[in-house]
DRENZABA-760837 format. One record per atom (N, C-alpha, C, O): residue in three letters; x negated, y, z negated. Coordinates in pm, whole numbers, padded with zeros to 5 digits, always signed. Layout:
<nodes>
ALAXYZ ...
</nodes>
This chain:
<nodes>
MET-00493-00447-01277 MET-00436-00548-01190 MET-00347-00488-01087 MET-00272-00395-01118 ARG-00352-00538-00962 ARG-00271-00487-00856 ARG-00128-00538-00865 ARG-00103-00654-00899 GLN-00036-00450-00834 GLN+00106-00488-00839 GLN+00143-00574-00716 GLN+00095-00550-00606 VAL+00227-00670-00738 VAL+00277-00756-00628 VAL+00409-00694-00578 VAL+00505-00684-00653 LEU+00411-00653-00452 LEU+00525-00581-00397 LEU+00616-00672-00315 LEU+00657-00638-00204 ALA+00647-00786-00373 ALA+00737-00883-00308 ALA+00804-00966-00411 ALA+00750-00989-00519 ASP+00925-01014-00379 ASP+00998-01103-00467 ASP+00945-01245-00466 ASP+00959-01318-00564 PHE+00884-01283-00355 PHE+00824-01414-00338 PHE+00673-01406-00331 PHE+00619-01311-00275 SER+00605-01504-00388 SER+00460-01507-00379 SER+00412-01650-00362 SER+00480-01744-00402 VAL+00298-01666-00303 VAL+00247-01802-00274 VAL+00097-01791-00269 VAL+00042-01688-00229 SER+00030-01902-00311 SER-00119-01902-00304 SER-00156-01935-00157 SER-00074-01986-00079 ILE-00277-01905-00124 ILE-00325-01936+00014 ILE-00322-02087+00039 ILE-00290-02130+00150 SER-00352-02168-00061 SER-00352-02314-00039 SER-00207-02362-00019 SER-00183-02449+00065 GLU-00112-02308-00093 GLU+00032-02343-00070 GLU+00078-02299+00069 GLU+00152-02370+00136 LEU+00032-02183+00110 LEU+00075-02133+00243 LEU+00024-02224+00349 LEU+00095-02245+00447 LYS-00096-02280+00339 LYS-00156-02369+00439 LYS-00075-02496+00447 LYS-00061-02552+00556 LYS-00022-02543+00336 LYS+00047-02674+00341 LYS+00174-02676+00425 LYS+00193-02770+00502 ASN+00260-02578+00413 ASN+00388-02577+00487 ASN+00436-02431+00503 ASN+00526-02389+00430 PRO+00379-02356+00596 PRO+00424-02214+00611 PRO+00568-02201+00656 PRO+00636-02106+00618 SER+00616-02295+00739 SER+00755-02284+00787 SER+00855-02297+00671 SER+00954-02223+00664 ALA+00829-02390+00582 ALA+00919-02408+00468 ALA+00921-02283+00382 ALA+01027-02241+00336 LEU+00806-02223+00361 LEU+00796-02097+00279 LEU+00880-01984+00345 LEU+00955-01912+00279 LEU+00865-01972+00476 LEU+00937-01866+00549 LEU+01089-01889+00535 LEU+01165-01793+00517 SER+01133-02013+00543 SER+01276-02048+00529 SER+01322-02013+00386 SER+01429-01956+00367 GLN+01241-02048+00289 GLN+01276-02026+00147 GLN+01293-01875+00119 GLN+01381-01835+00044 ALA+01206-01794+00182 ALA+01208-01652+00155 ALA+01325-01583+00225 ALA+01358-01470+00189 SER+01388-01645+00323 SER+01505-01591+00393 SER+01481-01452+00447 SER+01568-01366+00435 GLY+01368-01428+00506 GLY+01339-01293+00562 GLY+01277-01191+00471 GLY+01243-01080+00513 SER+01263-01227+00346 SER+01203-01132+00251 SER+01048-01145+00265 SER+00997-01248+00309 PRO+00979-01039+00228 PRO+00831-01041+00227 PRO+00778-01148+00132 PRO+00839-01174+00028 ILE+00668-01209+00166 ILE+00599-01304+00079 ILE+00458-01250+00050 ILE+00380-01222+00141 ALA+00427-01238-00079 ALA+00291-01195-00116 ALA+00201-01320-00113 ALA+00235-01422-00172 VAL+00089-01311-00044 VAL-00008-01419-00042 VAL-00116-01385-00144 VAL-00182-01281-00136 LEU-00132-01474-00240 LEU-00223-01447-00354 LEU-00353-01532-00342 LEU-00352-01646-00296 ASN-00459-01470-00385 ASN-00585-01540-00403 ASN-00636-01501-00540 ASN-00662-01385-00569 HIS-00650-01607-00625 HIS-00687-01587-00766 HIS-00589-01490-00831 HIS-00627-01398-00904 ASN-00462-01512-00802 ASN-00349-01432-00861 ASN-00353-01283-00827 ASN-00296-01201-00899 LYS-00419-01248-00718 LYS-00418-01112-00669 LYS-00369-01110-00528 LYS-00410-01194-00448 PRO-00283-01017-00493 PRO-00232-01012-00354 PRO-00341-00975-00256 PRO-00408-00873-00270 VAL-00355-01059-00156 VAL-00454-01032-00050 VAL-00388-01006+00085 VAL-00451-00955+00178 ALA-00256-01043+00094 ALA-00184-01016+00220 ALA-00032-01028+00188 ALA+00012-01079+00086 TYR+00042-00975+00287 TYR+00188-00990+00279 TYR+00233-01048+00411 TYR+00188-01007+00518 LEU+00320-01143+00403 LEU+00379-01206+00519 LEU+00518-01155+00535 LEU+00601-01172+00446 ILE+00546-01092+00649 ILE+00681-01037+00675 ILE+00732-01087+00808 ILE+00654-01123+00896 PRO+00864-01091+00822 PRO+00921-01133+00953 PRO+00880-01034+01066 PRO+00860-00915+01044 ALA+00871-01089+01184 ALA+00830-01009+01301 ALA+00923-00886+01319 ALA+00878-00777+01354 GLU+01052-00908+01295 GLU+01143-00795+01313 GLU+01118-00682+01217 GLU+01130-00564+01252 THR+01082-00720+01094 THR+01048-00620+00994 THR+00924-00544+01032 THR+00918-00422+01018 TYR+00823-00617+01082 TYR+00694-00550+01125 TYR+00724-00454+01240 TYR+00677-00341+01240 GLU+00800-00499+01334 GLU+00835-00416+01451 GLU+00908-00289+01408 GLU+00880-00181+01459 ALA+01001-00303+01316 ALA+01074-00186+01266 ALA+00980-00093+01192 ALA+00992+00029+01205 MET+00888-00145+01115 MET+00793-00061+01042 MET+00703+00016+01143 MET+00676+00135+01123 MET+00657-00050+01250 MET+00577+00014+01348 MET+00654+00127+01419 MET+00596+00231+01449 GLY+00782+00107+01446 GLY+00866+00210+01505 GLY+00880+00328+01414 GLY+00876+00443+01458 MET+00899+00300+01284 MET+00913+00408+01187 MET+00779+00489+01177 MET+00781+00612+01166 LEU+00668+00420+01182 LEU+00538+00487+01173 LEU+00513+00573+01298 LEU+00458+00683+01288 GLU+00553+00524+01414 GLU+00546+00605+01538 GLU+00632+00732+01528 GLU+00591+00842+01566 ASP+00752+00713+01477 ASP+00840+00828+01461 ASP+00782+00933+01361 ASP+00792+01053+01384 TYR+00724+00886+01256 TYR+00663+00974+01155 TYR+00545+01048+01220 TYR+00531+01169+01201 GLU+00461+00976+01297 GLU+00349+01046+01361 GLU+00397+01152+01458 GLU+00340+01261+01465 LEU+00503+01118+01535 LEU+00558+01217+01628 LEU+00614+01340+01553 LEU+00600+01454+01599 ALA+00675+01316+01439 ALA+00730+01425+01360 ALA+00616+01514+01309 ALA+00631+01636+01305 LEU+00505+01456+01271 LEU+00393+01542+01229 LEU+00338+01622+01342 LEU+00299+01737+01323 LEU+00334+01563+01465 LEU+00287+01637+01579 LEU+00383+01753+01614 LEU+00338+01860+01653 VAL+00509+01733+01600 VAL+00611+01837+01628 VAL+00587+01948+01531 VAL+00581+02063+01572 GLU+00572+01918+01402 GLU+00553+02021+01300 GLU+00427+02097+01323 GLU+00423+02218+01302 GLU+00320+02030+01367 GLU+00191+02092+01398 GLU+00210+02192+01511 GLU+00163+02305+01503 ARG+00280+02149+01617 ARG+00300+02237+01732 ARG+00396+02348+01705 ARG+00389+02452+01771 ARG+00484+02331+01612 ARG+00577+02443+01571 ARG+00497+02558+01517 ARG+00535+02674+01535 GLY+00389+02528+01451 GLY+00303+02633+01395 GLY+00230+02711+01502 GLY+00178+02819+01472 ASP+00223+02663+01625 ASP+00154+02728+01731 ASP+00251+02804+01824 ASP+00226+02814+01944 LYS+00359+02855+01769 LYS+00457+02922+01855 LYS+00400+03045+01923 LYS+00446+03081+02032 ASP+00302+03111+01865 ASP+00247+03228+01921 ASP+00166+03198+02050 ASP+00135+03290+02126 HIS+00132+03072+02073 HIS+00062+03029+02191 HIS+00151+02969+02297 HIS+00105+02922+02401 ALA+00284+02972+02267 ALA+00378+02913+02359 ALA+00396+02994+02487 ALA+00378+03116+02488 VAL+00431+02927+02592 VAL+00455+02991+02725 VAL+00601+02982+02751 VAL+00658+02873+02743 THR+00663+03092+02783 THR+00807+03093+02817 THR+00825+03055+02956 THR+00758+03107+03045 VAL+00919+02960+02981 VAL+00952+02916+03112 VAL+01107+02900+03122 VAL+01175+02879+03022 SER+01157+02911+03242 SER+01303+02892+03260 SER+01322+02749+03322 SER+01230+02692+03381 LEU+01440+02698+03305 LEU+01470+02565+03362 LEU+01456+02566+03512 LEU+01423+02463+03572 ASP+01483+02683+03578 ASP+01469+02693+03724 ASP+01327+02677+03768 ASP+01300+02626+03876 ASP+01235+02722+03683 ASP+01090+02715+03717 ASP+01042+02570+03710 ASP+00943+02535+03774 LEU+01108+02488+03635 LEU+01066+02351+03619 LEU+01109+02273+03742 LEU+01083+02152+03751 
</nodes>
């Protein structure tokens, strides 16, 4: 059985009835959307989603930096005056 990673959960049919009330009840916390008692989606506030996307971008950039650090032997030396 899959683990539910939210303090609040709701069935798809309950979600269809009154999504605004559920969002208010959750007070910004994630809501697990269940189908046959299994999580099929998570409903999160827009601000949380935007923050997660920012963190993912930062992580991907950090991976790129680490990858390029390994290529130091291919680096070209330049001075600030040359730029």
